N, C-alpha and C positions, 0 to 999 in steps of 0.2 A: 719524345721516341724518334730513337729512328725510325727511317722505314725498314719493313722486311726486306726490300728489296739489299742489303745489305747484309743481311747473312750469309753463309753457310752450310746450318744447324739450326731445322725449325721448330725443334725443344728451347734453345738456345732463346727463341724469337718471342715463344709464350713465355717460360718463366720470366724475363724483361717484361712481357705484357698483364705477367699476372706483376708484379709488384709496381708498378706504376703503378696499374688501377688502384692499391693496395693502401695505396698508397694517400689517396684522395676521399676513400671509402672504404669505413671500417665493415663491411657487409661484404664483403671479395674477399671470399675462402677460394681453395680448392672445395671446398663442400655447393662453398656456388655457383663453380663451375661445373663442377661431376652435371648439375642435376640442371642448367641449360646445357649442357652436351650428352648430358643421359648419358656418362663414367661414373663409374665407382670413385669416389673420391683421394680411396688409397692403388688404386689404377693409377689414376692423374698424378701422385707424387711419384711411380715409377716411373711415366715419364719427364714426369718434368727434369727425374734424375737420373734422365736416359739409357734408364734401365729396359724402357718399351719405347714402342710407336704407337702412334691411334690407325686405326683403323679406316681402311681406305673408303670404305663410307663416313665416316667420322670427319673424312674431311672437311665437305662443304657446309658438314653442323661451325667448326667452329672458323673457317673464314666467313661466315656471319658473323659471330658470337664475337669473332674481334673489325666488324668494319669492316675487313678488304675489297675492295673494289675497281673491277677494268685491268689492267695487267698487275696488281698488287694480288689480286683472290689468283692468279694465276699461278706468278710462283709458289706461294709457300703451295700449291696444288702441288708444280712441276717442285717443288722445295723438297715436300715430305718421298715421294717419289726416289729421286736421287738422293736422302738420305738409306731409304731403305732399301735401296738398288743392290743385289747380290751380283749381278755381272757386271760383267767389264763395259761390255755393250749398254748395256740399260744405262752406269755410272756415266759411260759419253757422252748417249746420250741426255741425257735431263740436266747430265751438266752447263753443252751448250746449250741446251733449251733457257738455261740459267743468265748466261753471259749476255744472249740474245734479251732475252724480256727487262734489262736493270738501263739497256736502248743506247744508243748508238755509243758514247763519246764513254764509255764506263768497257762495254764492248771490248771495242781497241785496245785501251788499253792490259783489259783481261786478258784476252782473246792473244797479247803478245805473252804475258806471265803462262799461257799457257802452251807455248809454246815452248817459252828457255827451257821447260821442263821434259822437253822430246824427244829432243838425242839429248847424248850426254857431249858430244863433245863444246855447246856452249856456256857449259860450268865452267870447263878444261881451259877455252877459250879467254873465258872470262879472268882469270882466276894466275894463268900464267900472263893478261897482258898489268899482271901486280909487276913484276921483274924484267920481262921482256923489253925490248926499245920495237918495240912494229914501229915500220915506217912505213907502210902501204905495200911493204912484197910478201904477198900472201900465201901464194911457195914459200916461201923457208921456215910462213909459216904454219902452212898446214902442215911442212915435213917438222917442227917440234914435234907433235903431240902422237903419243903411241898409243894405238895407233895410226899413220901418220890418214887424216883427212881429206883431201879436195879440197881445190883450190874456188871451188865451187861453192863447196860448202863453207870454207875456208869466207869468204866474203860474205854469206845471209849471215854463215856466226859474227860479222865486225856489225853489219847491219843492222840486226832484233836488237843485240844493245845498247847502242847507239838509240832508238826507240827504245827502248825501255829505260833511257838515261842514265844507265850500270854500268858506258864509261863514255867519256869525254875528251876531244880532243885533245893536246898542249898547243900551245902558242909554235914552241916550238916543233912540228911534228910528234908524232903519236902518242895515243893512249892515257891515260890514267883514271883509275878505278872512282868511283863515286862513296860505292861503299864493297867495303872487305867482306863484311859475312850477309850470304844471303843467303834466307829460310823463307819453304814452303808456308810457317805457322802449323798452331795446332788443329787446323780446322781441313786445309784442305788435301781429298780424295781424286782428286782430276785423275783422268784416266791416264793423263801423260806424264802425274808424277806416278806412276804401274809401273810408266814402259820403262823410265828413266830411270828406277830399279832395278828394270830387267837388266836393262844395256849392261849398266854396271856390273850386276852381277855377272851379266855374262861376259865383261872384260878383265874381270877374278879369274872367270876361268879359265880366260884365257891367257893372262899374268902366269900361268902358273909351268908352263912352258911358253912363253914368250921373253919373258926375267930371271934371270938368275938371281936365285937363291938367296943371298946377299942384297939385292937390290927389293927385295920385297917381304912382305912379313905376313904368310897364308897357313891361321893353324883352325884346329878346331877341335870341340870339343861336345863328348855329349855328358849331360849332368843329367839327373835326377830331381825331381823339383815339389813343393805343396804346390797347387794352385794361385794357394794364399800369399804363396812370394812371389808372386810374381809385380803386386807393386810396387816393392824394395826391389828388385831384380831393375824394374826399370827405371823407377829411379838412380840405377847405379848406372846403369846405361849411361842414359841421362844427363851425370854427370861428368861420367869418361868426355863423352860424347867435350862439354862447353868447357873442361877441360882442354881438349887439343884444342875447338876455334882459339881460346885464349894466349895460347902458343901459337900459333900460324897469328894470330894475329899480332903480338909481340915480337914474330918474326924480325931481326934487322938486315940480314941478306938473303932471302930465298932463291931462289936460281935450283926449283926443281918441281910440278903438279903431280901432287897424289891422291888416289881415289880409295878413301874404310868405309867399308862398308859393318857397317852391327849388322847379325843376325840372330836372332831367336824365334825358333820357330818349337812345338809340338810335333812328336815323333808320334805317340802314343796317341788316341782318344782317350 
């Protein structure tokens, strides 16, 4: 079984731990675990299904039950608090602790990925390089974005993208993308991603006055739904995004970078 340090959701680790133990020990059941950690089996099922969290007092019990020691034990403790964090401050604090506990090699890589989502223009520059023939003219690159960024920001963007291996220099100058589609994945909850989303929503608001109406598509709709419809609505949104990504991937002659925000949130309790 892979190390707990490869997880960003402690309940997925517990589920995998359970499934692996179950293969070699038929007696290993929810009831068996519940008796060992002092949690009702029915509540334990909800924890494994991500409907509930374990209490802070149970963290040490689970650490002992799973045989975690040293930095793996520390990582599990921080992981529980990270998954339960309700404020951006706590989320950032525990996420950075998880990175540091992974060790120097992985920390350097993931810290860079963390930084990638801290500024909106990193992804904009990356996408722009798919068709823009950049030849170390940082002033021209900076002015290509809307709103324009500074030369130092453009230089930092290129440096970060190279470090992350998202772009590589061509033999005859310029750069090419190693991957056209970059995603956070389904489990990334870092404060950097939240900051990125906030920045792009701010840009959308500014676009109302910055760009002519024929160059943008900003629409809103207020609808009534049953909460039970939410899974279906989320799937529709996910399918729409996938379709759009496929269109972007297959575009023959791209000449502009666009930002699309899809926002669905409750207006009533």
